[in-house]
A tleap script that builds the chain and sets N, CA, C and O, in Angstrom:
source leaprc.protein.ff14SB
mol = sequence {
  NMET SER LEU CYS ILE ALA PHE VAL GLY CYS
  SER GLU GLY ASP ASP ASN GLN ARG PRO THR
  SER SER ASN CYS ASP MET ASN VAL VAL LEU
  SER ASN ALA GLN PHE GLN ASN ALA PRO ALA
  ASP GLN ILE SER ILE ASP GLU LEU ILE ILE
  ASP GLY ASP CYS LEU LYS ILE SER PHE SER
  SER SER GLY CYS ASP GLY ASN SER TRP GLU
  VAL LYS LEU ILE ASP SER GLU THR ILE ALA
  GLU SER PHE PRO PRO GLN ARG ASP ILE ARG
  LEU SER LEU ARG ASN ILE GLU VAL CYS GLN
  ALA ILE ILE SER LYS GLU ILE SER PHE ASP
  ILE SER ASN LEU GLN VAL ASP GLY ASN GLN
  VAL PHE LEU ASN ILE ALA ASN ASN GLY ALA
  ARG ILE LEU TYR GLU CTYR
}
set mol.1.N position { -65.780 -2.036 -13.810 }
set mol.1.CA position { -65.274 -1.305 -12.717 }
set mol.1.C position { -63.907 -1.864 -12.387 }
set mol.1.O position { -63.712 -3.079 -12.340 }
set mol.2.N position { -62.960 -0.963 -12.158 }
set mol.2.CA position { -61.588 -1.518 -11.980 }
set mol.2.C position { -61.159 -1.122 -10.487 }
set mol.2.O position { -61.619 -0.162 -9.870 }
set mol.3.N position { -60.267 -1.960 -10.047 }
set mol.3.CA position { -59.701 -1.656 -8.647 }
set mol.3.C position { -58.215 -1.369 -8.713 }
set mol.3.O position { -57.471 -2.179 -9.266 }
set mol.4.N position { -57.809 -0.398 -8.244 }
set mol.4.CA position { -56.396 -0.033 -8.140 }
set mol.4.C position { -55.986 0.092 -6.493 }
set mol.4.O position { -56.566 0.708 -5.600 }
set mol.5.N position { -54.862 -0.668 -6.452 }
set mol.5.CA position { -54.320 -0.757 -5.050 }
set mol.5.C position { -52.835 -0.195 -5.213 }
set mol.5.O position { -52.046 -0.577 -6.077 }
set mol.6.N position { -52.586 0.759 -4.259 }
set mol.6.CA position { -51.190 1.233 -4.158 }
set mol.6.C position { -50.617 1.004 -2.768 }
set mol.6.O position { -51.306 1.134 -1.756 }
set mol.7.N position { -49.393 0.675 -2.753 }
set mol.7.CA position { -48.650 0.562 -1.442 }
set mol.7.C position { -47.656 1.625 -1.344 }
set mol.7.O position { -46.789 1.788 -2.203 }
set mol.8.N position { -47.778 2.355 -0.292 }
set mol.8.CA position { -46.780 3.290 -0.034 }
set mol.8.C position { -46.153 3.085 1.313 }
set mol.8.O position { -46.846 2.831 2.298 }
set mol.9.N position { -44.831 3.194 1.365 }
set mol.9.CA position { -44.157 2.928 2.664 }
set mol.9.C position { -42.854 3.744 2.723 }
set mol.9.O position { -42.415 4.346 1.743 }
set mol.10.N position { -42.286 3.730 3.880 }
set mol.10.CA position { -40.860 4.377 4.090 }
set mol.10.C position { -40.030 3.326 4.845 }
set mol.10.O position { -40.515 2.341 5.403 }
set mol.11.N position { -38.762 3.633 4.804 }
set mol.11.CA position { -37.941 2.738 5.540 }
set mol.11.C position { -37.171 3.591 6.628 }
set mol.11.O position { -37.192 4.821 6.588 }
set mol.12.N position { -36.539 2.931 7.533 }
set mol.12.CA position { -35.815 3.590 8.594 }
set mol.12.C position { -34.683 4.460 8.052 }
set mol.12.O position { -34.278 5.442 8.673 }
set mol.13.N position { -34.190 4.077 6.889 }
set mol.13.CA position { -32.894 4.832 6.371 }
set mol.13.C position { -33.379 5.987 5.434 }
set mol.13.O position { -32.539 6.492 4.689 }
set mol.14.N position { -34.622 6.431 5.410 }
set mol.14.CA position { -35.136 7.440 4.468 }
set mol.14.C position { -34.395 8.681 4.716 }
set mol.14.O position { -34.205 9.407 3.740 }
set mol.15.N position { -33.902 9.078 5.966 }
set mol.15.CA position { -33.372 10.298 6.125 }
set mol.15.C position { -31.927 10.413 5.994 }
set mol.15.O position { -31.301 11.273 6.613 }
set mol.16.N position { -31.317 9.487 5.127 }
set mol.16.CA position { -29.909 9.530 4.812 }
set mol.16.C position { -29.026 9.160 6.051 }
set mol.16.O position { -27.818 9.378 5.961 }
set mol.17.N position { -29.496 8.659 7.116 }
set mol.17.CA position { -28.640 8.328 8.293 }
set mol.17.C position { -28.406 6.752 8.069 }
set mol.17.O position { -29.245 6.072 7.478 }
set mol.18.N position { -27.253 6.235 8.559 }
set mol.18.CA position { -26.959 4.846 8.597 }
set mol.18.C position { -28.076 4.181 9.478 }
set mol.18.O position { -28.196 4.529 10.652 }
set mol.19.N position { -28.880 3.245 8.936 }
set mol.19.CA position { -29.700 2.580 9.843 }
set mol.19.C position { -28.968 1.806 10.941 }
set mol.19.O position { -27.928 1.175 10.752 }
set mol.20.N position { -29.609 1.914 12.100 }
set mol.20.CA position { -29.086 1.200 13.236 }
set mol.20.C position { -29.625 -0.179 13.310 }
set mol.20.O position { -30.708 -0.485 12.811 }
set mol.21.N position { -28.803 -1.061 13.984 }
set mol.21.CA position { -29.374 -2.496 14.097 }
set mol.21.C position { -30.258 -2.670 15.248 }
set mol.21.O position { -30.687 -3.785 15.546 }
set mol.22.N position { -30.559 -1.574 15.930 }
set mol.22.CA position { -31.533 -1.625 16.999 }
set mol.22.C position { -32.253 -0.355 17.119 }
set mol.22.O position { -32.278 0.442 16.182 }
set mol.23.N position { -32.834 -0.138 18.229 }
set mol.23.CA position { -33.622 1.087 18.511 }
set mol.23.C position { -32.870 2.128 19.228 }
set mol.23.O position { -33.496 2.890 19.964 }
set mol.24.N position { -31.528 2.253 19.087 }
set mol.24.CA position { -30.741 3.180 19.706 }
set mol.24.C position { -31.118 4.672 19.373 }
set mol.24.O position { -31.560 4.927 18.252 }
set mol.25.N position { -30.969 5.595 20.247 }
set mol.25.CA position { -31.185 7.026 19.903 }
set mol.25.C position { -30.183 7.581 18.952 }
set mol.25.O position { -30.596 8.349 18.083 }
set mol.26.N position { -28.911 7.286 19.010 }
set mol.26.CA position { -27.827 7.855 18.233 }
set mol.26.C position { -26.781 6.827 17.732 }
set mol.26.O position { -26.746 5.696 18.215 }
set mol.27.N position { -25.982 7.203 16.820 }
set mol.27.CA position { -24.798 6.280 16.438 }
set mol.27.C position { -23.547 6.822 17.006 }
set mol.27.O position { -23.389 8.039 17.110 }
set mol.28.N position { -22.607 5.925 17.398 }
set mol.28.CA position { -21.348 6.413 17.837 }
set mol.28.C position { -20.509 7.070 16.677 }
set mol.28.O position { -20.703 6.682 15.525 }
set mol.29.N position { -19.611 8.021 16.935 }
set mol.29.CA position { -18.808 8.598 15.990 }
set mol.29.C position { -17.550 8.022 16.039 }
set mol.29.O position { -17.043 7.906 17.155 }
set mol.30.N position { -16.859 7.585 14.942 }
set mol.30.CA position { -15.500 7.065 14.865 }
set mol.30.C position { -14.558 8.007 14.284 }
set mol.30.O position { -14.348 8.034 13.071 }
set mol.31.N position { -13.918 8.869 15.206 }
set mol.31.CA position { -12.958 9.942 14.760 }
set mol.31.C position { -11.936 10.224 15.772 }
set mol.31.O position { -12.342 10.683 16.840 }
set mol.32.N position { -10.683 10.028 15.620 }
set mol.32.CA position { -9.694 10.366 16.544 }
set mol.32.C position { -9.661 11.894 16.663 }
set mol.32.O position { -9.552 12.415 17.772 }
set mol.33.N position { -9.749 12.595 15.583 }
set mol.33.CA position { -9.750 14.038 15.699 }
set mol.33.C position { -10.838 14.546 16.686 }
set mol.33.O position { -10.588 15.340 17.593 }
set mol.34.N position { -12.120 13.998 16.423 }
set mol.34.CA position { -13.138 14.477 17.352 }
set mol.34.C position { -12.917 14.020 18.760 }
set mol.34.O position { -13.207 14.768 19.694 }
set mol.35.N position { -12.364 12.700 18.978 }
set mol.35.CA position { -12.103 12.221 20.271 }
set mol.35.C position { -11.248 13.222 21.031 }
set mol.35.O position { -11.470 13.538 22.199 }
set mol.36.N position { -10.120 13.765 20.188 }
set mol.36.CA position { -9.221 14.618 20.869 }
set mol.36.C position { -9.778 16.050 21.177 }
set mol.36.O position { -9.449 16.658 22.196 }
set mol.37.N position { -10.677 16.578 20.200 }
set mol.37.CA position { -10.916 17.975 20.114 }
set mol.37.C position { -12.465 18.339 20.420 }
set mol.37.O position { -12.806 19.503 20.635 }
set mol.38.N position { -13.297 17.352 20.422 }
set mol.38.CA position { -14.779 17.706 20.574 }
set mol.38.C position { -14.952 18.404 21.946 }
set mol.38.O position { -14.135 18.244 22.852 }
set mol.39.N position { -16.022 19.163 22.057 }
set mol.39.CA position { -16.315 19.816 23.428 }
set mol.39.C position { -16.260 18.765 24.548 }
set mol.39.O position { -16.622 17.599 24.396 }
set mol.40.N position { -15.775 19.283 25.682 }
set mol.40.CA position { -15.532 18.453 26.880 }
set mol.40.C position { -16.182 19.245 28.098 }
set mol.40.O position { -15.590 19.317 29.174 }
set mol.41.N position { -17.384 19.817 27.894 }
set mol.41.CA position { -17.948 20.516 29.081 }
set mol.41.C position { -18.160 19.457 30.255 }
set mol.41.O position { -18.186 18.246 30.036 }
set mol.42.N position { -18.304 20.003 31.477 }
set mol.42.CA position { -18.518 19.254 32.624 }
set mol.42.C position { -19.634 18.237 32.583 }
set mol.42.O position { -20.750 18.617 32.227 }
set mol.43.N position { -19.427 16.971 32.918 }
set mol.43.CA position { -20.482 15.935 32.696 }
set mol.43.C position { -20.159 14.948 33.756 }
set mol.43.O position { -18.994 14.722 34.081 }
set mol.44.N position { -21.265 14.307 34.343 }
set mol.44.CA position { -21.093 13.248 35.228 }
set mol.44.C position { -21.870 12.013 34.671 }
set mol.44.O position { -23.091 12.034 34.514 }
set mol.45.N position { -21.064 10.909 34.376 }
set mol.45.CA position { -21.593 9.674 33.860 }
set mol.45.C position { -22.175 8.890 35.044 }
set mol.45.O position { -21.383 8.467 35.886 }
set mol.46.N position { -23.472 8.664 35.182 }
set mol.46.CA position { -24.053 7.908 36.307 }
set mol.46.C position { -24.246 6.474 36.095 }
set mol.46.O position { -24.198 5.709 37.059 }
set mol.47.N position { -24.458 6.054 34.920 }
set mol.47.CA position { -24.694 4.631 34.667 }
set mol.47.C position { -24.444 4.232 33.181 }
set mol.47.O position { -24.850 4.936 32.256 }
set mol.48.N position { -23.832 3.196 33.014 }
set mol.48.CA position { -23.528 2.596 31.665 }
set mol.48.C position { -24.291 1.125 31.619 }
set mol.48.O position { -24.166 0.342 32.561 }
set mol.49.N position { -24.981 0.851 30.615 }
set mol.49.CA position { -25.788 -0.393 30.412 }
set mol.49.C position { -25.704 -0.727 29.011 }
set mol.49.O position { -26.002 0.118 28.166 }
set mol.50.N position { -25.294 -1.976 28.668 }
set mol.50.CA position { -25.349 -2.450 27.354 }
set mol.50.C position { -26.549 -3.311 27.132 }
set mol.50.O position { -26.712 -4.311 27.831 }
set mol.51.N position { -27.418 -2.971 26.175 }
set mol.51.CA position { -28.613 -3.736 25.734 }
set mol.51.C position { -28.621 -4.003 24.353 }
set mol.51.O position { -28.976 -3.143 23.548 }
set mol.52.N position { -28.201 -5.297 23.967 }
set mol.52.CA position { -28.009 -5.683 22.682 }
set mol.52.C position { -26.803 -4.831 22.044 }
set mol.52.O position { -25.678 -4.867 22.544 }
set mol.53.N position { -27.097 -4.092 20.949 }
set mol.53.CA position { -26.052 -3.345 20.319 }
set mol.53.C position { -26.127 -1.708 20.738 }
set mol.53.O position { -25.573 -0.808 20.106 }
set mol.54.N position { -26.878 -1.556 21.855 }
set mol.54.CA position { -27.101 -0.218 22.393 }
set mol.54.C position { -26.296 0.053 23.712 }
set mol.54.O position { -26.415 -0.729 24.655 }
set mol.55.N position { -25.503 1.117 23.788 }
set mol.55.CA position { -24.898 1.451 24.983 }
set mol.55.C position { -25.782 2.633 25.559 }
set mol.55.O position { -25.814 3.748 25.037 }
set mol.56.N position { -26.505 2.268 26.705 }
set mol.56.CA position { -27.351 3.409 27.380 }
set mol.56.C position { -26.501 4.110 28.388 }
set mol.56.O position { -25.926 3.510 29.296 }
set mol.57.N position { -26.440 5.449 28.192 }
set mol.57.CA position { -25.587 6.176 29.135 }
set mol.57.C position { -26.514 7.111 29.886 }
set mol.57.O position { -27.219 7.908 29.269 }
set mol.58.N position { -26.523 7.030 31.127 }
set mol.58.CA position { -27.262 8.036 32.033 }
set mol.58.C position { -26.235 8.991 32.619 }
set mol.58.O position { -25.237 8.592 33.219 }
set mol.59.N position { -26.530 10.279 32.415 }
set mol.59.CA position { -25.481 11.346 32.731 }
set mol.59.C position { -26.283 12.515 33.253 }
set mol.59.O position { -27.501 12.620 33.107 }
set mol.60.N position { -25.513 13.381 33.871 }
set mol.60.CA position { -25.955 14.699 34.314 }
set mol.60.C position { -25.022 15.825 34.142 }
set mol.60.O position { -23.825 15.629 33.931 }
set mol.61.N position { -25.526 16.969 34.224 }
set mol.61.CA position { -24.700 18.301 34.112 }
set mol.61.C position { -25.568 19.354 34.621 }
set mol.61.O position { -26.770 19.169 34.815 }
set mol.62.N position { -24.953 20.490 34.846 }
set mol.62.CA position { -25.723 21.639 35.149 }
set mol.62.C position { -26.291 22.244 33.974 }
set mol.62.O position { -25.752 22.121 32.874 }
set mol.63.N position { -27.437 22.941 34.165 }
set mol.63.CA position { -28.144 23.502 33.025 }
set mol.63.C position { -29.576 24.003 33.402 }
set mol.63.O position { -30.005 23.976 34.555 }
set mol.64.N position { -30.207 24.419 32.423 }
set mol.64.CA position { -31.629 24.903 32.508 }
set mol.64.C position { -32.596 23.764 32.388 }
set mol.64.O position { -33.399 23.500 33.283 }
set mol.65.N position { -32.500 23.062 31.211 }
set mol.65.CA position { -33.379 21.916 31.003 }
set mol.65.C position { -32.662 20.948 30.036 }
set mol.65.O position { -33.266 19.908 29.772 }
set mol.66.N position { -31.520 21.144 29.504 }
set mol.66.CA position { -30.732 20.311 28.779 }
set mol.66.C position { -31.133 20.117 27.350 }
set mol.66.O position { -30.582 19.276 26.640 }
set mol.67.N position { -32.148 20.943 26.908 }
set mol.67.CA position { -32.633 20.875 25.524 }
set mol.67.C position { -31.664 21.336 24.472 }
set mol.67.O position { -31.761 20.933 23.312 }
set mol.68.N position { -30.693 22.210 24.877 }
set mol.68.CA position { -29.738 22.785 23.968 }
set mol.68.C position { -28.404 21.993 23.939 }
set mol.68.O position { -27.485 22.277 23.170 }
set mol.69.N position { -28.366 20.932 24.875 }
set mol.69.CA position { -27.037 20.220 24.827 }
set mol.69.C position { -26.801 19.459 23.584 }
set mol.69.O position { -27.687 18.911 22.928 }
set mol.70.N position { -25.505 19.466 23.302 }
set mol.70.CA position { -25.063 18.787 22.143 }
set mol.70.C position { -24.179 17.597 22.549 }
set mol.70.O position { -23.045 17.824 22.971 }
set mol.71.N position { -24.653 16.307 22.441 }
set mol.71.CA position { -24.033 15.084 23.027 }
set mol.71.C position { -23.621 14.199 21.876 }
set mol.71.O position { -24.414 13.964 20.965 }
set mol.72.N position { -22.403 13.704 21.895 }
set mol.72.CA position { -21.901 12.685 20.957 }
set mol.72.C position { -21.081 11.580 21.763 }
set mol.72.O position { -20.396 11.886 22.739 }
set mol.73.N position { -21.185 10.398 21.334 }
set mol.73.CA position { -20.267 9.276 21.882 }
set mol.73.C position { -19.165 9.194 20.777 }
set mol.73.O position { -19.483 8.974 19.608 }
set mol.74.N position { -17.958 9.359 21.131 }
set mol.74.CA position { -16.854 9.333 20.190 }
set mol.74.C position { -15.810 8.339 20.436 }
set mol.74.O position { -15.241 8.321 21.527 }
set mol.75.N position { -15.523 7.542 19.544 }
set mol.75.CA position { -14.519 6.582 19.539 }
set mol.75.C position { -13.146 7.004 19.043 }
set mol.75.O position { -13.067 7.660 18.004 }
set mol.76.N position { -12.065 6.665 19.728 }
set mol.76.CA position { -10.767 7.134 19.274 }
set mol.76.C position { -10.174 6.571 18.035 }
set mol.76.O position { -9.232 7.132 17.476 }
set mol.77.N position { -10.766 5.357 17.551 }
set mol.77.CA position { -10.358 4.719 16.509 }
set mol.77.C position { -9.056 3.823 16.664 }
set mol.77.O position { -8.479 3.276 15.725 }
set mol.78.N position { -8.707 3.766 17.924 }
set mol.78.CA position { -7.647 2.900 18.403 }
set mol.78.C position { -8.138 1.655 19.030 }
set mol.78.O position { -8.998 1.681 19.911 }
set mol.79.N position { -7.603 0.561 18.589 }
set mol.79.CA position { -7.880 -0.662 19.263 }
set mol.79.C position { -6.686 -1.323 20.008 }
set mol.79.O position { -5.738 -1.736 19.341 }
set mol.80.N position { -6.690 -1.433 21.279 }
set mol.80.CA position { -5.559 -1.899 22.028 }
set mol.80.C position { -5.704 -3.542 21.885 }
set mol.80.O position { -6.736 -4.137 22.196 }
set mol.81.N position { -4.570 -4.156 21.392 }
set mol.81.CA position { -4.401 -5.417 21.304 }
set mol.81.C position { -4.211 -6.191 22.701 }
set mol.81.O position { -3.095 -6.379 23.186 }
set mol.82.N position { -5.303 -6.583 23.248 }
set mol.82.CA position { -5.259 -7.332 24.563 }
set mol.82.C position { -6.334 -8.341 24.419 }
set mol.82.O position { -6.950 -8.431 23.358 }
set mol.83.N position { -6.592 -9.113 25.443 }
set mol.83.CA position { -7.671 -10.150 25.494 }
set mol.83.C position { -8.608 -9.814 26.595 }
set mol.83.O position { -8.241 -9.905 27.767 }
set mol.84.N position { -9.760 -9.444 26.279 }
set mol.84.CA position { -10.265 -9.065 24.907 }
set mol.84.C position { -9.736 -7.632 24.587 }
set mol.84.O position { -9.347 -6.833 25.439 }
set mol.85.N position { -9.775 -7.426 23.289 }
set mol.85.CA position { -9.331 -6.085 22.805 }
set mol.85.C position { -9.992 -4.859 23.477 }
set mol.85.O position { -11.054 -5.051 24.069 }
set mol.86.N position { -9.489 -3.681 23.442 }
set mol.86.CA position { -10.013 -2.566 24.134 }
set mol.86.C position { -10.159 -1.363 23.125 }
set mol.86.O position { -9.289 -1.154 22.280 }
set mol.87.N position { -11.212 -0.631 23.233 }
set mol.87.CA position { -11.355 0.688 22.618 }
set mol.87.C position { -11.676 1.797 23.570 }
set mol.87.O position { -12.419 1.643 24.540 }
set mol.88.N position { -11.072 2.950 23.248 }
set mol.88.CA position { -11.436 4.048 24.131 }
set mol.88.C position { -12.564 4.996 23.432 }
set mol.88.O position { -12.513 5.345 22.253 }
set mol.89.N position { -13.489 5.319 24.261 }
set mol.89.CA position { -14.638 6.100 23.814 }
set mol.89.C position { -14.833 7.253 24.952 }
set mol.89.O position { -14.490 7.142 26.129 }
set mol.90.N position { -15.426 8.328 24.377 }
set mol.90.CA position { -15.615 9.534 25.311 }
set mol.90.C position { -16.945 10.121 24.955 }
set mol.90.O position { -17.325 10.235 23.790 }
set mol.91.N position { -17.701 10.522 26.098 }
set mol.91.CA position { -18.947 11.146 25.922 }
set mol.91.C position { -18.687 12.684 25.743 }
set mol.91.O position { -18.246 13.302 26.712 }
set mol.92.N position { -18.906 13.267 24.693 }
set mol.92.CA position { -18.738 14.726 24.505 }
set mol.92.C position { -20.051 15.469 24.757 }
set mol.92.O position { -21.125 15.117 24.271 }
set mol.93.N position { -19.875 16.532 25.562 }
set mol.93.CA position { -21.119 17.429 25.824 }
set mol.93.C position { -20.597 18.847 25.474 }
set mol.93.O position { -19.504 19.269 25.850 }
set mol.94.N position { -21.524 19.576 24.681 }
set mol.94.CA position { -21.332 20.911 24.495 }
set mol.94.C position { -22.550 21.492 25.222 }
set mol.94.O position { -23.676 21.247 24.789 }
set mol.95.N position { -22.364 22.277 26.349 }
set mol.95.CA position { -23.457 22.843 27.145 }
set mol.95.C position { -23.220 24.392 27.215 }
set mol.95.O position { -22.181 24.849 27.690 }
set mol.96.N position { -24.192 25.152 26.737 }
set mol.96.CA position { -24.053 26.539 26.778 }
set mol.96.C position { -25.113 27.115 27.754 }
set mol.96.O position { -25.246 28.337 27.816 }
set mol.97.N position { -25.857 26.311 28.503 }
set mol.97.CA position { -26.859 26.635 29.412 }
set mol.97.C position { -25.998 27.104 30.752 }
set mol.97.O position { -25.031 26.485 31.195 }
set mol.98.N position { -26.529 28.278 31.284 }
set mol.98.CA position { -25.936 28.900 32.359 }
set mol.98.C position { -26.677 28.696 33.760 }
set mol.98.O position { -26.220 29.190 34.791 }
set mol.99.N position { -27.807 27.964 33.736 }
set mol.99.CA position { -28.580 27.642 34.937 }
set mol.99.C position { -27.811 26.778 35.941 }
set mol.99.O position { -26.831 26.156 35.531 }
set mol.100.N position { -28.146 26.699 37.104 }
set mol.100.CA position { -27.438 25.961 38.174 }
set mol.100.C position { -28.109 24.652 38.481 }
set mol.100.O position { -27.573 23.854 39.250 }
set mol.101.N position { -29.186 24.420 37.945 }
set mol.101.CA position { -29.898 23.070 38.124 }
set mol.101.C position { -29.115 21.934 37.633 }
set mol.101.O position { -28.353 22.060 36.674 }
set mol.102.N position { -29.277 20.822 38.262 }
set mol.102.CA position { -28.625 19.625 37.785 }
set mol.102.C position { -29.714 18.795 36.875 }
set mol.102.O position { -30.835 18.496 37.287 }
set mol.103.N position { -29.289 18.523 35.782 }
set mol.103.CA position { -30.219 17.937 34.817 }
set mol.103.C position { -29.763 16.508 34.479 }
set mol.103.O position { -28.586 16.351 34.156 }
set mol.104.N position { -30.537 15.524 34.522 }
set mol.104.CA position { -30.113 14.198 34.107 }
set mol.104.C position { -30.919 13.698 32.904 }
set mol.104.O position { -32.103 13.937 32.670 }
set mol.105.N position { -30.028 12.928 32.152 }
set mol.105.CA position { -30.549 12.377 30.831 }
set mol.105.C position { -30.137 10.969 30.511 }
set mol.105.O position { -29.113 10.479 30.987 }
set mol.106.N position { -30.894 10.361 29.750 }
set mol.106.CA position { -30.355 9.009 29.306 }
set mol.106.C position { -30.325 8.992 27.708 }
set mol.106.O position { -31.331 9.332 27.085 }
set mol.107.N position { -29.202 8.606 27.078 }
set mol.107.CA position { -29.168 8.539 25.645 }
set mol.107.C position { -28.612 7.146 25.396 }
set mol.107.O position { -27.792 6.661 26.175 }
set mol.108.N position { -29.030 6.520 24.360 }
set mol.108.CA position { -28.537 5.363 23.901 }
set mol.108.C position { -27.888 5.412 22.478 }
set mol.108.O position { -28.436 5.989 21.538 }
set mol.109.N position { -26.749 4.804 22.387 }
set mol.109.CA position { -25.883 4.813 21.275 }
set mol.109.C position { -25.730 3.433 20.594 }
set mol.109.O position { -25.477 2.471 21.319 }
set mol.110.N position { -25.855 3.267 19.343 }
set mol.110.CA position { -25.668 2.135 18.504 }
set mol.110.C position { -24.059 1.900 18.475 }
set mol.110.O position { -23.299 2.666 17.883 }
set mol.111.N position { -23.699 0.917 19.082 }
set mol.111.CA position { -22.224 0.577 19.214 }
set mol.111.C position { -21.657 -0.587 18.364 }
set mol.111.O position { -20.561 -1.120 18.543 }
set mol.112.N position { -22.646 -0.929 17.329 }
set mol.112.CA position { -22.288 -2.200 16.561 }
set mol.112.C position { -21.113 -1.911 15.839 }
set mol.112.O position { -20.317 -2.839 15.696 }
set mol.113.N position { -20.827 -0.743 15.325 }
set mol.113.CA position { -19.623 -0.400 14.549 }
set mol.113.C position { -18.325 -0.507 15.387 }
set mol.113.O position { -17.213 -0.371 14.877 }
set mol.114.N position { -18.508 -0.735 16.585 }
set mol.114.CA position { -17.229 -0.936 17.512 }
set mol.114.C position { -16.739 -2.393 17.627 }
set mol.114.O position { -15.760 -2.720 18.298 }
set mol.115.N position { -17.489 -3.218 16.928 }
set mol.115.CA position { -17.148 -4.715 17.074 }
set mol.115.C position { -15.798 -4.847 16.376 }
set mol.115.O position { -15.500 -4.132 15.420 }
set mol.116.N position { -14.937 -5.839 16.910 }
set mol.116.CA position { -13.790 -6.140 16.403 }
set mol.116.C position { -13.730 -7.719 16.191 }
set mol.116.O position { -14.679 -8.420 16.543 }
set mol.117.N position { -12.683 -8.211 15.655 }
set mol.117.CA position { -12.613 -9.816 15.546 }
set mol.117.C position { -12.814 -10.430 16.906 }
set mol.117.O position { -12.365 -9.918 17.932 }
set mol.118.N position { -13.489 -11.520 16.871 }
set mol.118.CA position { -13.920 -12.156 18.131 }
set mol.118.C position { -15.316 -11.801 18.433 }
set mol.118.O position { -16.073 -11.423 17.539 }
set mol.119.N position { -15.687 -11.911 19.674 }
set mol.119.CA position { -17.127 -11.638 20.066 }
set mol.119.C position { -17.242 -10.689 21.210 }
set mol.119.O position { -18.345 -10.537 21.735 }
set mol.120.N position { -16.110 -9.983 21.678 }
set mol.120.CA position { -16.182 -9.121 22.722 }
set mol.120.C position { -15.127 -8.062 22.685 }
set mol.120.O position { -14.033 -8.302 22.172 }
set mol.121.N position { -15.408 -6.919 23.201 }
set mol.121.CA position { -14.432 -5.772 23.227 }
set mol.121.C position { -14.738 -5.038 24.566 }
set mol.121.O position { -15.908 -4.858 24.905 }
set mol.122.N position { -13.728 -4.628 25.304 }
set mol.122.CA position { -13.779 -3.593 26.484 }
set mol.122.C position { -13.979 -2.227 25.834 }
set mol.122.O position { -13.285 -1.846 24.891 }
set mol.123.N position { -14.912 -1.543 26.355 }
set mol.123.CA position { -15.071 -0.108 26.072 }
set mol.123.C position { -14.571 0.736 27.272 }
set mol.123.O position { -15.210 0.728 28.324 }
set mol.124.N position { -13.457 1.451 27.133 }
set mol.124.CA position { -12.922 2.244 28.225 }
set mol.124.C position { -13.540 3.662 27.993 }
set mol.124.O position { -13.444 4.271 26.927 }
set mol.125.N position { -14.192 4.128 29.120 }
set mol.125.CA position { -14.834 5.393 29.052 }
set mol.125.C position { -13.907 6.505 29.601 }
set mol.125.O position { -13.707 6.680 30.803 }
set mol.126.N position { -13.353 7.248 28.591 }
set mol.126.CA position { -12.372 8.321 29.154 }
set mol.126.C position { -12.814 9.212 30.108 }
set mol.126.O position { -12.049 9.629 30.977 }
set mol.127.N position { -14.171 9.605 30.026 }
set mol.127.CA position { -14.629 10.635 30.974 }
set mol.127.C position { -14.496 10.271 32.439 }
set mol.127.O position { -14.277 11.170 33.251 }
set mol.128.N position { -14.610 9.043 32.821 }
set mol.128.CA position { -14.657 8.644 34.221 }
set mol.128.C position { -13.730 7.457 34.461 }
set mol.128.O position { -13.667 7.033 35.615 }
set mol.129.N position { -13.037 6.898 33.555 }
set mol.129.CA position { -12.278 5.682 33.876 }
set mol.129.C position { -13.090 4.465 33.907 }
set mol.129.O position { -12.466 3.429 34.134 }
set mol.130.N position { -14.249 4.383 33.740 }
set mol.130.CA position { -15.002 3.192 33.800 }
set mol.130.C position { -14.741 2.212 32.532 }
set mol.130.O position { -14.303 2.651 31.469 }
set mol.131.N position { -15.007 1.038 32.712 }
set mol.131.CA position { -14.884 0.150 31.572 }
set mol.131.C position { -16.022 -0.839 31.577 }
set mol.131.O position { -16.419 -1.390 32.604 }
set mol.132.N position { -16.535 -1.040 30.354 }
set mol.132.CA position { -17.685 -2.035 30.230 }
set mol.132.C position { -17.393 -3.098 29.054 }
set mol.132.O position { -16.781 -2.801 28.028 }
set mol.133.N position { -17.846 -4.214 29.303 }
set mol.133.CA position { -17.530 -5.335 28.400 }
set mol.133.C position { -18.701 -5.404 27.336 }
set mol.133.O position { -19.836 -5.621 27.759 }
set mol.134.N position { -18.504 -5.241 26.056 }
set mol.134.CA position { -19.394 -5.289 25.094 }
set mol.134.C position { -19.284 -6.731 24.359 }
set mol.134.O position { -18.261 -6.994 23.727 }
set mol.135.N position { -20.306 -7.623 24.446 }
set mol.135.CA position { -20.279 -8.920 23.946 }
set mol.135.C position { -21.367 -9.075 22.799 }
set mol.135.O position { -22.522 -8.676 22.944 }
set mol.136.N position { -20.944 -9.628 21.764 }
set mol.136.CA position { -21.788 -9.680 20.639 }
set mol.136.C position { -21.678 -11.159 19.823 }
set mol.136.O position { -22.356 -11.359 18.815 }
savepdb mol mol.pdb
quit
């Protein structure tokens, strides 16, 4: 009698996306072209929280249920030389929903690729003029 054991597994990166360093929902996009030209439908940013390498953004907009929304966090690829350095980011929303309800959501973004030399960077939120310090 023989015994055969097989191990089958999968990894977080099996879907060809860059693995995140944490359990964030999405990755930030680094693209000056998208920063300038991505959809900019009406959005209200209600809260920003950094948890490890995740930037959690609570936001709201009008809509039916928000299921068709296309949301991206986009970095301008520009680093302002100050202390600490600064980066400009923007939450892009494409909203084709025509309902008048106010829908709120929270999405987290892996911001680890926004790190620069040193151990901190200010993230300037173009949508609402807010600024949050990312320390790593």
